[in-house]
Kinemage of the C-alpha trace (Angstrom):
@kinemage 1
@onewidth
@group {chain A} dominant
@subgroup {mainchain}
@vectorlist {calphas} color= white
{ca unk a 1} P -76.187 -116.827 2.547
{ca unk a 2} L -79.618 -116.837 1.378
{ca unk a 3} L -80.781 -115.996 -1.766
{ca unk a 4} L -83.694 -113.694 -2.520
{ca unk a 5} L -85.073 -113.448 -5.883
{ca unk a 6} L -87.337 -110.525 -7.130
{ca unk a 7} L -89.849 -110.114 -10.056
{ca unk a 8} L -89.686 -106.718 -10.291
{ca unk a 9} L -87.430 -103.819 -9.079
{ca unk a 10} L -89.967 -101.937 -6.835
{ca unk a 11} L -90.099 -105.543 -4.697
{ca unk a 12} L -86.222 -105.490 -4.577
{ca unk a 13} L -86.019 -101.848 -3.450
{ca unk a 14} L -88.278 -102.597 -0.797
{ca unk a 15} L -86.681 -105.510 0.350
{ca unk a 16} L -83.127 -103.563 0.548
{ca unk a 17} L -84.631 -100.750 2.521
{ca unk a 18} L -85.478 -102.944 5.476
{ca unk a 19} L -82.828 -102.214 8.214
{ca unk a 20} L -82.577 -105.687 9.123
{ca unk a 21} L -81.418 -106.787 5.322
{ca unk a 22} L -77.554 -106.382 5.159
{ca unk a 23} L -76.986 -108.179 1.715
{ca unk a 24} L -73.907 -109.899 1.178
{ca unk a 25} L -73.927 -108.986 -2.609
{ca unk a 26} L -76.482 -108.385 -5.649
{ca unk a 27} L -76.522 -109.627 -8.906
{ca unk a 28} L -78.896 -108.083 -11.401
{ca unk a 29} L -79.460 -108.368 -15.175
{ca unk a 30} L -78.954 -105.391 -17.197
{ca unk a 31} L -82.248 -105.682 -19.414
{ca unk a 32} L -85.075 -105.971 -17.033
{ca unk a 33} L -88.901 -104.147 -17.083
{ca unk a 34} L -89.576 -101.034 -15.542
{ca unk a 35} L -85.734 -100.154 -14.348
{ca unk a 36} L -82.900 -101.715 -16.127
{ca unk a 37} L -79.963 -102.689 -14.167
{ca unk a 38} L -78.171 -99.333 -14.501
{ca unk a 39} L -81.569 -97.362 -13.235
{ca unk a 40} L -81.833 -99.844 -10.400
{ca unk a 41} L -78.228 -99.270 -9.520
{ca unk a 42} L -78.484 -95.761 -9.584
{ca unk a 43} L -81.673 -95.704 -7.364
{ca unk a 44} L -79.773 -98.003 -4.810
{ca unk a 45} L -77.093 -95.692 -4.695
{ca unk a 46} L -78.999 -92.758 -4.327
{ca unk a 47} L -81.306 -94.029 -1.509
{ca unk a 48} L -79.881 -93.231 1.802
{ca unk a 49} L -81.395 -96.603 3.646
{ca unk a 50} L -79.752 -98.960 1.062
{ca unk a 51} L -76.428 -96.808 0.068
{ca unk a 52} L -74.690 -96.798 3.498
{ca unk a 53} L -74.782 -100.589 3.462
{ca unk a 54} L -72.081 -100.715 0.471
{ca unk a 55} L -73.517 -103.748 -1.048
{ca unk a 56} L -71.302 -105.007 -4.051
{ca unk a 57} L -73.319 -104.459 -7.290
{ca unk a 58} L -72.708 -107.155 -10.039
{ca unk a 59} L -74.249 -107.600 -13.568
{ca unk a 60} L -74.909 -110.553 -15.529
{ca unk a 61} L -76.142 -109.752 -18.971
{ca unk a 62} L -76.560 -111.792 -22.644
{ca unk a 63} L -76.603 -108.715 -24.213
{ca unk a 64} L -73.023 -107.101 -25.638
{ca unk a 65} L -73.216 -104.012 -23.569
{ca unk a 66} L -69.965 -103.968 -21.955
{ca unk a 67} L -69.090 -100.959 -24.287
{ca unk a 68} L -71.776 -99.323 -22.648
{ca unk a 69} L -70.912 -100.319 -19.107
{ca unk a 70} L -67.543 -98.918 -19.674
{ca unk a 71} L -68.634 -95.562 -20.772
{ca unk a 72} L -71.288 -94.825 -18.286
{ca unk a 73} L -70.030 -92.270 -15.819
{ca unk a 74} L -71.507 -94.412 -12.842
{ca unk a 75} L -69.652 -97.684 -14.143
{ca unk a 76} L -66.911 -96.802 -11.090
{ca unk a 77} L -70.051 -98.105 -8.860
{ca unk a 78} L -70.324 -101.511 -10.468
{ca unk a 79} L -68.071 -104.192 -9.225
{ca unk a 80} L -68.432 -106.749 -11.750
{ca unk a 81} L -69.722 -107.666 -15.176
{ca unk a 82} L -70.426 -111.283 -16.161
{ca unk a 83} L -71.765 -112.905 -19.384
{ca unk a 84} L -74.750 -114.916 -18.337
{ca unk a 85} L -73.897 -118.662 -18.364
{ca unk a 86} L -75.820 -121.050 -20.633
{ca unk a 87} L -74.821 -124.033 -18.744
{ca unk a 88} L -76.137 -125.004 -15.237
{ca unk a 89} L -72.417 -126.020 -14.601
{ca unk a 90} L -71.153 -122.608 -15.851
{ca unk a 91} L -73.635 -120.608 -13.645
{ca unk a 92} L -72.350 -122.997 -10.732
{ca unk a 93} L -68.664 -122.228 -11.329
{ca unk a 94} L -68.880 -118.605 -11.834
{ca unk a 95} L -71.386 -117.799 -8.995
{ca unk a 96} L -69.027 -120.066 -6.723
{ca unk a 97} L -66.005 -117.913 -7.919
{ca unk a 98} L -67.757 -114.615 -7.442
{ca unk a 99} L -68.809 -115.767 -3.597
{ca unk a 100} L -65.437 -116.804 -3.023
{ca unk a 101} L -63.780 -113.770 -4.232
{ca unk a 102} L -66.403 -111.367 -2.215
{ca unk a 103} L -65.765 -113.462 1.000
{ca unk a 104} L -62.076 -113.198 0.699
{ca unk a 105} L -61.881 -109.399 -0.239
{ca unk a 106} L -64.723 -108.570 2.551
{ca unk a 107} L -63.580 -110.855 5.702
{ca unk a 108} L -66.490 -110.147 8.423
{ca unk a 109} L -63.894 -109.311 11.354
{ca unk a 110} L -61.642 -107.553 9.167
């Protein structure tokens, strides 16, 4: 899978609206400028060009926002929340585990 990084939420939304784009999953920070991660997730879920793609949406964050996520009425649309790793090896292990999980739970021919 290709990895795409975006400097702002507008460019991410524009990319996701392209018909030929079919992401494996979205990993988002919670604290971002312009639209925060919750607002980005809501924008994606309300956009007909993107929402039909049913892309798993995961959060990484350094902030202690788990209570906010659990109590958020749209939290059912969030498939995971992870504490941002500090060390490179932790990032690698966490991302490897996430990709393996989603690969197993969403088989291509299933």
